[in-house]
Jmol script that loads the backbone (N, CA, C; Angstrom):
load data "model"
ATOM      1  N   MET A   1     169.286  98.418 -33.187  1.00  0.00           N
ATOM      2  CA  MET A   1     169.623  99.015 -31.959  1.00  0.00           C
ATOM      3  C   MET A   1     169.148  98.127 -30.804  1.00  0.00           C
ATOM      4  N   VAL A   2     169.883  98.152 -29.686  1.00  0.00           N
ATOM      5  CA  VAL A   2     169.590  97.309 -28.537  1.00  0.00           C
ATOM      6  C   VAL A   2     168.841  98.152 -27.524  1.00  0.00           C
ATOM      7  N   THR A   3     167.780  97.528 -27.004  1.00  0.00           N
ATOM      8  CA  THR A   3     166.980  98.261 -26.029  1.00  0.00           C
ATOM      9  C   THR A   3     167.518  98.026 -24.630  1.00  0.00           C
ATOM     10  N   VAL A   4     167.091  98.848 -23.716  1.00  0.00           N
ATOM     11  CA  VAL A   4     167.503  98.746 -22.310  1.00  0.00           C
ATOM     12  C   VAL A   4     167.008  97.436 -21.723  1.00  0.00           C
ATOM     13  N   ASN A   5     165.817  97.003 -22.088  1.00  0.00           N
ATOM     14  CA  ASN A   5     165.280  95.733 -21.575  1.00  0.00           C
ATOM     15  C   ASN A   5     166.147  94.561 -22.015  1.00  0.00           C
ATOM     16  N   GLU A   6     166.615  94.573 -23.229  1.00  0.00           N
ATOM     17  CA  GLU A   6     167.471  93.482 -23.718  1.00  0.00           C
ATOM     18  C   GLU A   6     168.796  93.469 -22.951  1.00  0.00           C
ATOM     19  N   VAL A   7     169.330  94.633 -22.723  1.00  0.00           N
ATOM     20  CA  VAL A   7     170.583  94.716 -21.963  1.00  0.00           C
ATOM     21  C   VAL A   7     170.359  94.217 -20.540  1.00  0.00           C
ATOM     22  N   ASN A   8     169.274  94.635 -19.900  1.00  0.00           N
ATOM     23  CA  ASN A   8     168.981  94.180 -18.538  1.00  0.00           C
ATOM     24  C   ASN A   8     168.753  92.679 -18.503  1.00  0.00           C
ATOM     25  N   THR A   9     168.061  92.138 -19.487  1.00  0.00           N
ATOM     26  CA  THR A   9     167.800  90.711 -19.539  1.00  0.00           C
ATOM     27  C   THR A   9     169.108  89.936 -19.686  1.00  0.00           C
ATOM     28  N   LYS A  10     169.950  90.389 -20.602  1.00  0.00           N
ATOM     29  CA  LYS A  10     171.243  89.706 -20.796  1.00  0.00           C
ATOM     30  C   LYS A  10     172.113  89.843 -19.542  1.00  0.00           C
ATOM     31  N   PHE A  11     172.071  91.004 -18.905  1.00  0.00           N
ATOM     32  CA  PHE A  11     172.845  91.210 -17.690  1.00  0.00           C
ATOM     33  C   PHE A  11     172.370  90.282 -16.575  1.00  0.00           C
ATOM     34  N   GLU A  12     171.042  90.132 -16.431  1.00  0.00           N
ATOM     35  CA  GLU A  12     170.491  89.232 -15.413  1.00  0.00           C
ATOM     36  C   GLU A  12     170.864  87.787 -15.725  1.00  0.00           C
ATOM     37  N   ALA A  13     170.855  87.406 -16.997  1.00  0.00           N
ATOM     38  CA  ALA A  13     171.251  86.049 -17.391  1.00  0.00           C
ATOM     39  C   ALA A  13     172.732  85.825 -17.069  1.00  0.00           C
ATOM     40  N   PHE A  14     173.527  86.835 -17.358  1.00  0.00           N
ATOM     41  CA  PHE A  14     174.949  86.751 -17.064  1.00  0.00           C
ATOM     42  C   PHE A  14     175.180  86.620 -15.559  1.00  0.00           C
ATOM     43  N   GLN A  15     174.422  87.367 -14.750  1.00  0.00           N
ATOM     44  CA  GLN A  15     174.544  87.278 -13.293  1.00  0.00           C
ATOM     45  C   GLN A  15     174.135  85.893 -12.802  1.00  0.00           C
ATOM     46  N   LEU A  16     173.080  85.309 -13.374  1.00  0.00           N
ATOM     47  CA  LEU A  16     172.645  83.968 -12.983  1.00  0.00           C
ATOM     48  C   LEU A  16     173.716  82.930 -13.339  1.00  0.00           C
ATOM     49  N   GLU A  17     174.297  83.071 -14.521  1.00  0.00           N
ATOM     50  CA  GLU A  17     175.376  82.147 -14.924  1.00  0.00           C
ATOM     51  C   GLU A  17     176.582  82.309 -13.999  1.00  0.00           C
ATOM     52  N   ALA A  18     176.905  83.538 -13.649  1.00  0.00           N
ATOM     53  CA  ALA A  18     178.045  83.790 -12.766  1.00  0.00           C
ATOM     54  C   ALA A  18     177.794  83.179 -11.389  1.00  0.00           C
ATOM     55  N   GLU A  19     176.595  83.336 -10.868  1.00  0.00           N
ATOM     56  CA  GLU A  19     176.258  82.759  -9.560  1.00  0.00           C
ATOM     57  C   GLU A  19     176.298  81.231  -9.623  1.00  0.00           C
ATOM     58  N   ALA A  20     175.787  80.654 -10.719  1.00  0.00           N
ATOM     59  CA  ALA A  20     175.825  79.197 -10.877  1.00  0.00           C
ATOM     60  C   ALA A  20     177.275  78.720 -10.965  1.00  0.00           C
ATOM     61  N   GLY A  21     178.094  79.461 -11.698  1.00  0.00           N
ATOM     62  CA  GLY A  21     179.525  79.113 -11.798  1.00  0.00           C
ATOM     63  C   GLY A  21     180.220  79.212 -10.450  1.00  0.00           C
ATOM     64  N   LYS A  22     179.878  80.243  -9.691  1.00  0.00           N
ATOM     65  CA  LYS A  22     180.466  80.413  -8.356  1.00  0.00           C
ATOM     66  C   LYS A  22     180.059  79.277  -7.438  1.00  0.00           C
ATOM     67  N   ARG A  23     178.770  78.875  -7.496  1.00  0.00           N
ATOM     68  CA  ARG A  23     178.316  77.740  -6.661  1.00  0.00           C
ATOM     69  C   ARG A  23     179.052  76.462  -7.060  1.00  0.00           C
ATOM     70  N   ALA A  24     179.211  76.225  -8.363  1.00  0.00           N
ATOM     71  CA  ALA A  24     179.919  75.026  -8.820  1.00  0.00           C
ATOM     72  C   ALA A  24     181.380  75.060  -8.361  1.00  0.00           C
ATOM     73  N   ALA A  25     181.999  76.236  -8.458  1.00  0.00           N
ATOM     74  CA  ALA A  25     183.391  76.371  -8.011  1.00  0.00           C
ATOM     75  C   ALA A  25     183.498  76.155  -6.508  1.00  0.00           C
ATOM     76  N   ASP A  26     182.553  76.691  -5.756  1.00  0.00           N
ATOM     77  CA  ASP A  26     182.553  76.494  -4.307  1.00  0.00           C
ATOM     78  C   ASP A  26     182.390  75.023  -3.949  1.00  0.00           C
ATOM     79  N   GLU A  27     181.513  74.306  -4.676  1.00  0.00           N
ATOM     80  CA  GLU A  27     181.317  72.871  -4.427  1.00  0.00           C
ATOM     81  C   GLU A  27     182.600  72.102  -4.726  1.00  0.00           C
ATOM     82  N   LYS A  28     183.252  72.445  -5.850  1.00  0.00           N
ATOM     83  CA  LYS A  28     184.516  71.771  -6.191  1.00  0.00           C
ATOM     84  C   LYS A  28     185.577  72.071  -5.137  1.00  0.00           C
ATOM     85  N   LEU A  29     185.630  73.320  -4.696  1.00  0.00           N
ATOM     86  CA  LEU A  29     186.596  73.701  -3.672  1.00  0.00           C
ATOM     87  C   LEU A  29     186.324  72.956  -2.364  1.00  0.00           C
ATOM     88  N   ASP A  30     185.061  72.855  -1.979  1.00  0.00           N
ATOM     89  CA  ASP A  30     184.708  72.098  -0.777  1.00  0.00           C
ATOM     90  C   ASP A  30     185.118  70.637  -0.926  1.00  0.00           C
ATOM     91  N   ASN A  31     184.902  70.069  -2.101  1.00  0.00           N
ATOM     92  CA  ASN A  31     185.270  68.678  -2.364  1.00  0.00           C
ATOM     93  C   ASN A  31     186.789  68.510  -2.242  1.00  0.00           C
ATOM     94  N   ILE A  32     187.542  69.452  -2.839  1.00  0.00           N
ATOM     95  CA  ILE A  32     189.004  69.384  -2.768  1.00  0.00           C
ATOM     96  C   ILE A  32     189.474  69.551  -1.320  1.00  0.00           C
ATOM     97  N   GLU A  33     188.865  70.482  -0.591  1.00  0.00           N
ATOM     98  CA  GLU A  33     189.239  70.675   0.816  1.00  0.00           C
ATOM     99  C   GLU A  33     188.954  69.428   1.632  1.00  0.00           C
ATOM    100  N   GLY A  34     187.832  68.760   1.359  1.00  0.00           N
ATOM    101  CA  GLY A  34     187.507  67.526   2.077  1.00  0.00           C
ATOM    102  C   GLY A  34     188.544  66.438   1.808  1.00  0.00           C
ATOM    103  N   LYS A  35     188.923  66.292   0.520  1.00  0.00           N
ATOM    104  CA  LYS A  35     189.948  65.294   0.179  1.00  0.00           C
ATOM    105  C   LYS A  35     191.280  65.647   0.827  1.00  0.00           C
ATOM    106  N   PHE A  36     191.618  66.924   0.787  1.00  0.00           N
ATOM    107  CA  PHE A  36     192.870  67.369   1.396  1.00  0.00           C
ATOM    108  C   PHE A  36     192.881  67.080   2.899  1.00  0.00           C
ATOM    109  N   ASP A  37     191.782  67.410   3.563  1.00  0.00           N
ATOM    110  CA  ASP A  37     191.694  67.174   5.009  1.00  0.00           C
ATOM    111  C   ASP A  37     191.819  65.700   5.347  1.00  0.00           C
ATOM    112  N   SER A  38     191.175  64.833   4.552  1.00  0.00           N
ATOM    113  CA  SER A  38     191.257  63.399   4.846  1.00  0.00           C
ATOM    114  C   SER A  38     192.668  62.871   4.596  1.00  0.00           C
ATOM    115  N   LYS A  39     193.337  63.343   3.531  1.00  0.00           N
ATOM    116  CA  LYS A  39     194.709  62.905   3.283  1.00  0.00           C
ATOM    117  C   LYS A  39     195.655  63.441   4.341  1.00  0.00           C
ATOM    118  N   LEU A  40     195.426  64.680   4.762  1.00  0.00           N
ATOM    119  CA  LEU A  40     196.251  65.258   5.815  1.00  0.00           C
ATOM    120  C   LEU A  40     196.079  64.486   7.120  1.00  0.00           C
ATOM    121  N   ALA A  41     194.857  64.102   7.429  1.00  0.00           N
ATOM    122  CA  ALA A  41     194.608  63.318   8.644  1.00  0.00           C
ATOM    123  C   ALA A  41     195.318  61.967   8.557  1.00  0.00           C
ATOM    124  N   ALA A  42     195.303  61.341   7.374  1.00  0.00           N
ATOM    125  CA  ALA A  42     195.993  60.064   7.210  1.00  0.00           C
ATOM    126  C   ALA A  42     197.504  60.230   7.391  1.00  0.00           C
ATOM    127  N   ILE A  43     198.043  61.315   6.851  1.00  0.00           N
ATOM    128  CA  ILE A  43     199.477  61.570   7.004  1.00  0.00           C
ATOM    129  C   ILE A  43     199.817  61.833   8.464  1.00  0.00           C
ATOM    130  N   GLU A  44     199.000  62.623   9.139  1.00  0.00           N
ATOM    131  CA  GLU A  44     199.232  62.894  10.561  1.00  0.00           C
ATOM    132  C   GLU A  44     199.197  61.609  11.373  1.00  0.00           C
ATOM    133  N   GLU A  45     198.250  60.729  11.072  1.00  0.00           N
ATOM    134  CA  GLU A  45     198.153  59.451  11.780  1.00  0.00           C
ATOM    135  C   GLU A  45     199.382  58.589  11.508  1.00  0.00           C
ATOM    136  N   SER A  46     199.835  58.589  10.263  1.00  0.00           N
ATOM    137  CA  SER A  46     201.026  57.819   9.902  1.00  0.00           C
ATOM    138  C   SER A  46     202.263  58.350  10.631  1.00  0.00           C
ATOM    139  N   ILE A  47     202.395  59.664  10.694  1.00  0.00           N
ATOM    140  CA  ILE A  47     203.528  60.267  11.402  1.00  0.00           C
ATOM    141  C   ILE A  47     203.445  59.954  12.893  1.00  0.00           C
ATOM    142  N   LYS A  48     202.254  60.002  13.444  1.00  0.00           N
ATOM    143  CA  LYS A  48     202.067  59.709  14.869  1.00  0.00           C
ATOM    144  C   LYS A  48     202.477  58.269  15.176  1.00  0.00           C
ATOM    145  N   LYS A  49     202.059  57.328  14.320  1.00  0.00           N
ATOM    146  CA  LYS A  49     202.434  55.924  14.537  1.00  0.00           C
ATOM    147  C   LYS A  49     203.939  55.737  14.403  1.00  0.00           C
ATOM    148  N   ALA A  50     204.549  56.397  13.399  1.00  0.00           N
ATOM    149  CA  ALA A  50     206.001  56.286  13.215  1.00  0.00           C
ATOM    150  C   ALA A  50     206.734  56.845  14.432  1.00  0.00           C
ATOM    151  N   PHE A  51     206.251  57.962  14.958  1.00  0.00           N
ATOM    152  CA  PHE A  51     206.867  58.554  16.147  1.00  0.00           C
ATOM    153  C   PHE A  51     206.738  57.616  17.344  1.00  0.00           C
ATOM    154  N   GLU A  52     205.557  57.031  17.518  1.00  0.00           N
ATOM    155  CA  GLU A  52     205.360  56.093  18.632  1.00  0.00           C
ATOM    156  C   GLU A  52     206.282  54.890  18.487  1.00  0.00           C
ATOM    157  N   ASN A  53     206.454  54.401  17.247  1.00  0.00           N
ATOM    158  CA  ASN A  53     207.373  53.280  17.017  1.00  0.00           C
ATOM    159  C   ASN A  53     208.807  53.678  17.347  1.00  0.00           C
ATOM    160  N   CYS A  54     209.187  54.909  17.020  1.00  0.00           N
ATOM    161  CA  CYS A  54     210.533  55.385  17.355  1.00  0.00           C
ATOM    162  C   CYS A  54     210.723  55.469  18.865  1.00  0.00           C
ATOM    163  N   VAL A  55     209.698  55.924  19.550  1.00  0.00           N
ATOM    164  CA  VAL A  55     209.783  56.018  21.012  1.00  0.00           C
ATOM    165  C   VAL A  55     209.950  54.624  21.610  1.00  0.00           C
ATOM    166  N   VAL A  56     209.165  53.679  21.134  1.00  0.00           N
ATOM    167  CA  VAL A  56     209.256  52.308  21.637  1.00  0.00           C
ATOM    168  C   VAL A  56     210.631  51.719  21.320  1.00  0.00           C
ATOM    169  N   ALA A  57     211.109  51.936  20.096  1.00  0.00           N
ATOM    170  CA  ALA A  57     212.423  51.416  19.716  1.00  0.00           C
ATOM    171  C   ALA A  57     213.525  52.030  20.570  1.00  0.00           C
ATOM    172  N   THR A  58     213.409  53.316  20.856  1.00  0.00           N
ATOM    173  CA  THR A  58     214.401  53.992  21.697  1.00  0.00           C
ATOM    174  C   THR A  58     214.370  53.420  23.109  1.00  0.00           C
ATOM    175  N   GLN A  59     213.177  53.205  23.634  1.00  0.00           N
ATOM    176  CA  GLN A  59     213.070  52.635  24.977  1.00  0.00           C
ATOM    177  C   GLN A  59     213.656  51.226  25.005  1.00  0.00           C
ATOM    178  N   ASN A  60     213.373  50.429  23.977  1.00  0.00           N
ATOM    179  CA  ASN A  60     213.921  49.071  23.915  1.00  0.00           C
ATOM    180  C   ASN A  60     215.440  49.097  23.820  1.00  0.00           C
ATOM    181  N   THR A  61     215.973  50.032  23.042  1.00  0.00           N
ATOM    182  CA  THR A  61     217.423  50.152  22.903  1.00  0.00           C
ATOM    183  C   THR A  61     218.045  50.558  24.228  1.00  0.00           C
ATOM    184  N   GLN A  62     217.383  51.477  24.925  1.00  0.00           N
ATOM    185  CA  GLN A  62     217.905  51.901  26.225  1.00  0.00           C
ATOM    186  C   GLN A  62     217.885  50.756  27.217  1.00  0.00           C
ATOM    187  N   ARG A  63     216.802  49.950  27.182  1.00  0.00           N
ATOM    188  CA  ARG A  63     216.732  48.790  28.086  1.00  0.00           C
ATOM    189  C   ARG A  63     217.813  47.772  27.740  1.00  0.00           C
ATOM    190  N   ALA A  64     218.040  47.566  26.435  1.00  0.00           N
ATOM    191  CA  ALA A  64     219.046  46.602  26.009  1.00  0.00           C
ATOM    192  C   ALA A  64     220.451  47.088  26.366  1.00  0.00           C
ATOM    193  N   ALA A  65     220.661  48.389  26.339  1.00  0.00           N
ATOM    194  CA  ALA A  65     221.982  48.935  26.630  1.00  0.00           C
ATOM    195  C   ALA A  65     222.269  48.992  28.126  1.00  0.00           C
ATOM    196  N   LEU A  66     221.260  48.864  28.934  1.00  0.00           N
ATOM    197  CA  LEU A  66     221.439  48.978  30.377  1.00  0.00           C
ATOM    198  C   LEU A  66     222.463  47.991  30.932  1.00  0.00           C
ATOM    199  N   PRO A  67     222.395  46.686  30.593  1.00  0.00           N
ATOM    200  CA  PRO A  67     223.419  45.779  31.126  1.00  0.00           C
ATOM    201  C   PRO A  67     224.818  46.150  30.656  1.00  0.00           C
ATOM    202  N   ILE A  68     224.956  46.659  29.439  1.00  0.00           N
ATOM    203  CA  ILE A  68     226.266  47.058  28.934  1.00  0.00           C
ATOM    204  C   ILE A  68     226.780  48.240  29.749  1.00  0.00           C
ATOM    205  N   GLN A  69     225.938  49.189  30.024  1.00  0.00           N
ATOM    206  CA  GLN A  69     226.343  50.336  30.815  1.00  0.00           C
ATOM    207  C   GLN A  69     226.757  49.889  32.215  1.00  0.00           C
ATOM    208  N   ARG A  70     226.036  48.957  32.769  1.00  0.00           N
ATOM    209  CA  ARG A  70     226.389  48.474  34.111  1.00  0.00           C
ATOM    210  C   ARG A  70     227.738  47.768  34.075  1.00  0.00           C
ATOM    211  N   ARG A  71     228.016  47.022  33.000  1.00  0.00           N
ATOM    212  CA  ARG A  71     229.309  46.354  32.892  1.00  0.00           C
ATOM    213  C   ARG A  71     230.435  47.373  32.807  1.00  0.00           C
ATOM    214  N   GLU A  72     230.183  48.489  32.126  1.00  0.00           N
ATOM    215  CA  GLU A  72     231.207  49.517  31.996  1.00  0.00           C
ATOM    216  C   GLU A  72     231.434  50.252  33.306  1.00  0.00           C
ATOM    217  N   GLN A  73     230.500  50.174  34.226  1.00  0.00           N
ATOM    218  CA  GLN A  73     230.617  50.886  35.488  1.00  0.00           C
ATOM    219  C   GLN A  73     231.297  50.047  36.569  1.00  0.00           C
ATOM    220  N   ILE A  74     231.891  48.928  36.177  1.00  0.00           N
ATOM    221  CA  ILE A  74     232.579  48.084  37.164  1.00  0.00           C
ATOM    222  C   ILE A  74     233.751  48.862  37.749  1.00  0.00           C
ATOM    223  N   ASP A  75     233.913  48.741  39.036  1.00  0.00           N
ATOM    224  CA  ASP A  75     234.982  49.441  39.739  1.00  0.00           C
ATOM    225  C   ASP A  75     236.342  48.958  39.232  1.00  0.00           C
ATOM    226  N   PRO A  76     237.192  49.871  38.761  1.00  0.00           N
ATOM    227  CA  PRO A  76     238.500  49.443  38.247  1.00  0.00           C
ATOM    228  C   PRO A  76     239.395  48.852  39.334  1.00  0.00           C
ATOM    229  N   GLN A  77     239.102  49.136  40.598  1.00  0.00           N
ATOM    230  CA  GLN A  77     239.886  48.591  41.697  1.00  0.00           C
ATOM    231  C   GLN A  77     239.443  47.174  42.075  1.00  0.00           C
ATOM    232  N   ASP A  78     238.357  46.714  41.460  1.00  0.00           N
ATOM    233  CA  ASP A  78     237.821  45.386  41.766  1.00  0.00           C
ATOM    234  C   ASP A  78     238.738  44.340  41.141  1.00  0.00           C
ATOM    235  N   THR A  79     239.491  43.634  41.971  1.00  0.00           N
ATOM    236  CA  THR A  79     240.453  42.650  41.464  1.00  0.00           C
ATOM    237  C   THR A  79     239.795  41.336  41.068  1.00  0.00           C
ATOM    238  N   THR A  80     238.542  41.127  41.448  1.00  0.00           N
ATOM    239  CA  THR A  80     237.886  39.874  41.078  1.00  0.00           C
ATOM    240  C   THR A  80     237.559  39.834  39.595  1.00  0.00           C
ATOM    241  N   SER A  81     237.439  41.022  38.951  1.00  0.00           N
ATOM    242  CA  SER A  81     237.130  41.033  37.530  1.00  0.00           C
ATOM    243  C   SER A  81     238.382  41.241  36.680  1.00  0.00           C
ATOM    244  N   ASP A  82     239.530  41.453  37.299  1.00  0.00           N
ATOM    245  CA  ASP A  82     240.766  41.695  36.570  1.00  0.00           C
ATOM    246  C   ASP A  82     241.395  40.351  36.196  1.00  0.00           C
ATOM    247  N   ILE A  83     241.483  40.074  34.912  1.00  0.00           N
ATOM    248  CA  ILE A  83     241.980  38.775  34.443  1.00  0.00           C
ATOM    249  C   ILE A  83     243.444  38.565  34.821  1.00  0.00           C
ATOM    250  N   THR A  84     244.201  39.653  34.917  1.00  0.00           N
ATOM    251  CA  THR A  84     245.616  39.484  35.251  1.00  0.00           C
ATOM    252  C   THR A  84     245.798  38.969  36.680  1.00  0.00           C
ATOM    253  N   LYS A  85     244.787  39.170  37.513  1.00  0.00           N
ATOM    254  CA  LYS A  85     244.872  38.658  38.879  1.00  0.00           C
ATOM    255  C   LYS A  85     244.528  37.174  38.947  1.00  0.00           C
ATOM    256  N   LYS A  86     243.911  36.650  37.905  1.00  0.00           N
ATOM    257  CA  LYS A  86     243.497  35.252  37.902  1.00  0.00           C
ATOM    258  C   LYS A  86     244.505  34.342  37.206  1.00  0.00           C
ATOM    259  N   VAL A  87     245.459  34.930  36.493  1.00  0.00           N
ATOM    260  CA  VAL A  87     246.445  34.138  35.756  1.00  0.00           C
ATOM    261  C   VAL A  87     247.620  33.833  36.691  1.00  0.00           C
ATOM    262  N   LYS A  88     248.017  32.567  36.686  1.00  0.00           N
ATOM    263  CA  LYS A  88     249.152  32.187  37.514  1.00  0.00           C
ATOM    264  C   LYS A  88     250.340  31.904  36.604  1.00  0.00           C
ATOM    265  N   VAL A  89     251.441  32.547  36.878  1.00  0.00           N
ATOM    266  CA  VAL A  89     252.650  32.373  36.075  1.00  0.00           C
ATOM    267  C   VAL A  89     253.761  31.894  37.009  1.00  0.00           C
ATOM    268  N   ASP A  90     254.396  30.816  36.591  1.00  0.00           N
ATOM    269  CA  ASP A  90     255.552  30.314  37.344  1.00  0.00           C
ATOM    270  C   ASP A  90     256.813  30.886  36.707  1.00  0.00           C
ATOM    271  N   VAL A  91     257.499  31.712  37.451  1.00  0.00           N
ATOM    272  CA  VAL A  91     258.727  32.345  36.968  1.00  0.00           C
ATOM    273  C   VAL A  91     259.905  31.563  37.540  1.00  0.00           C
ATOM    274  N   LEU A  92     260.813  31.235  36.639  1.00  0.00           N
ATOM    275  CA  LEU A  92     262.008  30.512  37.083  1.00  0.00           C
ATOM    276  C   LEU A  92     262.903  31.452  37.878  1.00  0.00           C
ATOM    277  N   ASP A  93     263.453  30.922  38.939  1.00  0.00           N
ATOM    278  CA  ASP A  93     264.369  31.713  39.754  1.00  0.00           C
ATOM    279  C   ASP A  93     265.693  31.889  39.013  1.00  0.00           C
ATOM    280  N   PHE A  94     266.317  33.028  39.252  1.00  0.00           N
ATOM    281  CA  PHE A  94     267.648  33.265  38.689  1.00  0.00           C
ATOM    282  C   PHE A  94     268.667  32.579  39.583  1.00  0.00           C
ATOM    283  N   LYS A  95     269.470  31.694  38.952  1.00  0.00           N
ATOM    284  CA  LYS A  95     270.439  30.940  39.735  1.00  0.00           C
ATOM    285  C   LYS A  95     271.865  31.210  39.250  1.00  0.00           C
ATOM    286  N   GLY A  96     272.052  32.320  38.618  1.00  0.00           N
ATOM    287  CA  GLY A  96     273.371  32.616  38.062  1.00  0.00           C
ATOM    288  C   GLY A  96     274.298  33.313  39.040  1.00  0.00           C
ATOM    289  N   LYS A  97     273.796  33.638  40.171  1.00  0.00           N
ATOM    290  CA  LYS A  97     274.542  34.330  41.224  1.00  0.00           C
ATOM    291  C   LYS A  97     275.146  35.633  40.697  1.00  0.00           C
ATOM    292  N   VAL A  98     276.407  35.719  40.418  1.00  0.00           N
ATOM    293  CA  VAL A  98     277.037  36.984  40.064  1.00  0.00           C
ATOM    294  C   VAL A  98     277.459  37.048  38.599  1.00  0.00           C
ATOM    295  N   ASP A  99     277.072  36.099  37.785  1.00  0.00           N
ATOM    296  CA  ASP A  99     277.459  36.096  36.362  1.00  0.00           C
ATOM    297  C   ASP A  99     276.501  37.012  35.581  1.00  0.00           C
ATOM    298  N   PRO A 100     276.975  38.162  35.063  1.00  0.00           N
ATOM    299  CA  PRO A 100     276.096  39.102  34.361  1.00  0.00           C
ATOM    300  C   PRO A 100     275.553  38.542  33.043  1.00  0.00           C
ATOM    301  N   THR A 101     276.283  37.679  32.387  1.00  0.00           N
ATOM    302  CA  THR A 101     275.805  37.096  31.133  1.00  0.00           C
ATOM    303  C   THR A 101     274.600  36.208  31.387  1.00  0.00           C
ATOM    304  N   LEU A 102     274.670  35.387  32.409  1.00  0.00           N
ATOM    305  CA  LEU A 102     273.542  34.536  32.760  1.00  0.00           C
ATOM    306  C   LEU A 102     272.329  35.384  33.183  1.00  0.00           C
ATOM    307  N   PHE A 103     272.599  36.494  33.887  1.00  0.00           N
ATOM    308  CA  PHE A 103     271.500  37.373  34.294  1.00  0.00           C
ATOM    309  C   PHE A 103     270.817  37.990  33.070  1.00  0.00           C
ATOM    310  N   ASN A 104     271.605  38.445  32.095  1.00  0.00           N
ATOM    311  CA  ASN A 104     271.028  39.010  30.869  1.00  0.00           C
ATOM    312  C   ASN A 104     270.212  37.963  30.108  1.00  0.00           C
ATOM    313  N   ASP A 105     270.729  36.723  30.060  1.00  0.00           N
ATOM    314  CA  ASP A 105     269.989  35.646  29.403  1.00  0.00           C
ATOM    315  C   ASP A 105     268.667  35.377  30.117  1.00  0.00           C
ATOM    316  N   TRP A 106     268.711  35.396  31.447  1.00  0.00           N
ATOM    317  CA  TRP A 106     267.491  35.161  32.222  1.00  0.00           C
ATOM    318  C   TRP A 106     266.483  36.295  31.985  1.00  0.00           C
ATOM    319  N   ILE A 107     266.942  37.548  31.967  1.00  0.00           N
ATOM    320  CA  ILE A 107     266.065  38.690  31.695  1.00  0.00           C
ATOM    321  C   ILE A 107     265.441  38.555  30.303  1.00  0.00           C
ATOM    322  N   SER A 108     266.237  38.187  29.320  1.00  0.00           N
ATOM    323  CA  SER A 108     265.732  38.008  27.950  1.00  0.00           C
ATOM    324  C   SER A 108     264.663  36.927  27.888  1.00  0.00           C
ATOM    325  N   SER A 109     264.901  35.824  28.589  1.00  0.00           N
ATOM    326  CA  SER A 109     263.912  34.740  28.568  1.00  0.00           C
ATOM    327  C   SER A 109     262.612  35.176  29.254  1.00  0.00           C
ATOM    328  N   MET A 110     262.709  36.005  30.320  1.00  0.00           N
ATOM    329  CA  MET A 110     261.514  36.506  30.994  1.00  0.00           C
ATOM    330  C   MET A 110     260.750  37.467  30.085  1.00  0.00           C
ATOM    331  N   GLU A 111     261.480  38.334  29.382  1.00  0.00           N
ATOM    332  CA  GLU A 111     260.829  39.258  28.463  1.00  0.00           C
ATOM    333  C   GLU A 111     260.121  38.498  27.335  1.00  0.00           C
ATOM    334  N   THR A 112     260.762  37.470  26.838  1.00  0.00           N
ATOM    335  CA  THR A 112     260.165  36.644  25.778  1.00  0.00           C
ATOM    336  C   THR A 112     258.889  35.972  26.298  1.00  0.00           C
ATOM    337  N   SER A 113     258.901  35.514  27.531  1.00  0.00           N
ATOM    338  CA  SER A 113     257.742  34.841  28.115  1.00  0.00           C
ATOM    339  C   SER A 113     256.556  35.772  28.264  1.00  0.00           C
ATOM    340  N   PHE A 114     256.792  37.031  28.578  1.00  0.00           N
ATOM    341  CA  PHE A 114     255.705  37.968  28.836  1.00  0.00           C
ATOM    342  C   PHE A 114     255.306  38.826  27.625  1.00  0.00           C
ATOM    343  N   ASN A 115     256.010  38.680  26.538  1.00  0.00           N
ATOM    344  CA  ASN A 115     255.618  39.408  25.319  1.00  0.00           C
ATOM    345  C   ASN A 115     254.759  38.600  24.457  1.00  0.00           C
TER     346      ASN A 115
END
end "model"
wireframe off; spacefill off
backbone 0.3
color backbone group
């Protein structure tokens, strides 16, 4: 038969083992939390640097695109940039007077020249 003292002794031993196990588990959990926090901080730092690089790249792209945007904003009425205003074409005069066949030939030759 088991006495009350033996039961109390075993119960106290069990409580001591449980407390020791809890302390060990808490230490392991603290260790895991510390590792997690340090890895999370490294990831956050990496994301922050990547974001800063994206911001810099975006700013550089915007600066590089600025001259292109300015070129696109040229006034369409500005004849100095219109290439068709700079090309000189010598067109032969029509000398057929009233002959419609000669006029059609002249029109055809002009169309051929400009196509």
